[in-house]
C-alpha positions, -999 to +999 in steps of 0.1 A: +594+463-108+584+462-071+620+457-060+631+487-081+605+509-065+615+498-030+652+501-033+657+534-050+644+556-021+666+537+004+697+541-017+691+578-018+684+579+020+717+562+026+736+588+006+718+617+023+725+602+057+762+600+049+764+636+037+745+647+069+769+627+090+799+643+076+785+678+081+777+670+117+814+661+122+829+693+108+804+719+120+806+710+157+844+713+157+841+749+145+813+757+169+830+743+199+861+765+192+839+795+186+819+788+218+850+786+239+863+819+225+830+837+228+822+823+263+787+811+252+773+779+268+744+780+244+768+778+214+789+750+230+757+731+238+745+735+202+779+722+191+778+692+214+743+685+203+755+685+167+784+662+176+760+638+193+740+639+161+771+626+143+769+594+163+731+594+160+732+597+122+760+571+121+737+547+139+709+555+115+732+550+085+744+516+098+709+505+106+697+514+071+726+494+056+720+464+079+682+466+073+687+460+036+699+424+043+673+398+034+660+370+056+683+342+067+679+308+083+683+325+117+666+358+110+636+348+089+621+383+091+653+399+080+669+429+097+645+457+090+635+460+127+670+471+136+660+505+122+633+507+149+660+500+175+681+527+160+653+551+163+649+543+200+687+548+205+685+581+187+658+593+210+679+582+240+707+603+227+683+633+223+671+629+259+707+626+271+717+658+252+686+675+267+697+665+303+732+679+297+719+712+283+695+716+312+722+710+338+747+734+321+720+760+317+714+759+355+751+764+361+752+794+337+721+809+353+737+810+387+770+823+373+764+844+341+795+856+322+802+881+293+795+866+259+809+878+225+777+882+204+793+887+170+813+854+173+782+836+184+762+849+154+787+837+128+791+802+144+754+798+147+748+808+111+772+781+101+750+756+120+718+770+105+731+765+070+745+730+076+716+717+096+690+733+073+705+715+043+705+682+063+669+687+073+659+693+037+677+662+025+661+639+051+626+653+048+614+629+021+626+598+039+611+610+072+576+605+057+581+568+051+607+555+075+609+557+113+646+555+114+649+584+089+623+603+109+645+601+139+675+615+120+653+642+104+641+652+139+677+656+151+685+679+122+653+699+126+659+705+163+695+714+155+684+740+129+660+756+154+687+755+181+712+773+159+685+798+149+678+805+186+716+809+194+720+833+164+691+855+178+708+855+212+740+867+196+722+896+180+706+905+213+740+904+231+754+929+206+731+955+221+721+943+256+740+924+282+712+900+289+734+869+294+708+852+315+689+845+283+716+819+275+703+792+299+666+802+293+669+795+256+687+763+264+658+750+286+633+759+258+654+737+235+652+709+261+614+711+262+613+709+224+636+678+225+614+660+251+582+668+232+593+658+198+613+628+209+584+613+228+564+608+196+591+588+179+598+568+210+561+559+214+558+548+178+589+527+180+578+510+212+544+502+196+562+485+167+585+465+191+554+454+210+537+442+178+508+466+185+481+472+159+493+501+137+475+534+142+445+538+119+439+500+116+405+488+127+404+450+132+366+448+131+366+467+098+391+442+084+369+413+096+338+429+080+357+436+047+371+401+043+338+384+053+320+404+026+341+387-001+321+360-018+333+326-008+344+336+027+324+323+056+343+339+084+376+353+097+391+349+131+423+347+152+434+380+136+468+397+142+480+429+125+514+444+133+543+464+118+574+441+111+591+475+104+580+511+101+571+508+064+553+474+063+520+462+077+516+424+082+485+404+089+479+368+101+445+353+102+424+322+098+399+324+070+369+300+071+357+288+036+334+260+023+351+227+016+364+229-020+393+223-044+426+239-035+428+258-067+396+277-059+411+287-025+442+301-043+419+323-064+400+334-033+433+342-015+443+366-043+410+385-038+415+387-001+451+400-005+441+426-030+413+438-008+436+441+023+462+460+003+437+485-013+416+491+018+441+489+046+476+491+030+484+456+044+512+444+021+522+412+040+492+391+047+496+355+060+463+336+055+454+302+069+423+287+052+401+262+070+367+247+065+357+253+102+372+270+132+393+245+150+386+260+184+365+292+183+353+319+159+366+348+181+382+377+163+413+377+186+436+349+197+449+351+232+482+337+243+465+316+270+442+299+245+472+292+222+492+277+250+462+257+262+455+243+227+492+234+221+495+216+254+462+197+247+475+185+214+508+174+229+489+151+253 
């Protein structure tokens, strides 16, 4: 039952990524041709941005497929974290596109040229429709998966970019304000940097095994120690193996007792962690006394010191 619940959304995400990828291969080709004919750097930048999104979505699609593979003897955690790496790569592509747009905008600001507004409008409208559909298709997955959120962000920015270019085309039909071309391009760059930073920060926190946002370690300790039969909890670690999972590892101190009673207690602890903190992958080590200390956190120095002491 649980497997069915987890796999259905990801299958749907894969199909939506594939459709989005195909649209981001066709639309840029049309926009590049139209941009060259119209003489609009903003339209060409929008097209190149969309073309980069083809490779970005391709990365997300492959990461989603690879991430479905289960654990192996050499990858005991499976391959889910590759989706986080894909998100970092996608942000890098976004930043690269932003740098290119900024440089080209500066060149156009120094040497403005006549732009055919009507051609720009039609090509931009094509981008709005295609990117808008892609944004809508990826919106549900963006709420649950960091890799999908990166792809969704690409499509949202592309939709806004195409909208801005279309508005420019309308203005150019009535006013020769061609200097707006680079100004709008730089505004898009600011949007790219601002939105991409959020995903990059979250991805780096996952890669660093940081405590997930909203998780209070002291609250976890208090909750577990309030369960009848638990004398203490220490050496606590909480991290994201991937963007959709929260794992926990901890030592739980209990009175000396039969192993069967500990199993029943473990079920209570796991149920409490899942309901209160959404921790779905707890790893619990039960012991009758703390082998070294009762401190909540376990430092790397103390772990190394303990290991070397045992080896001697």
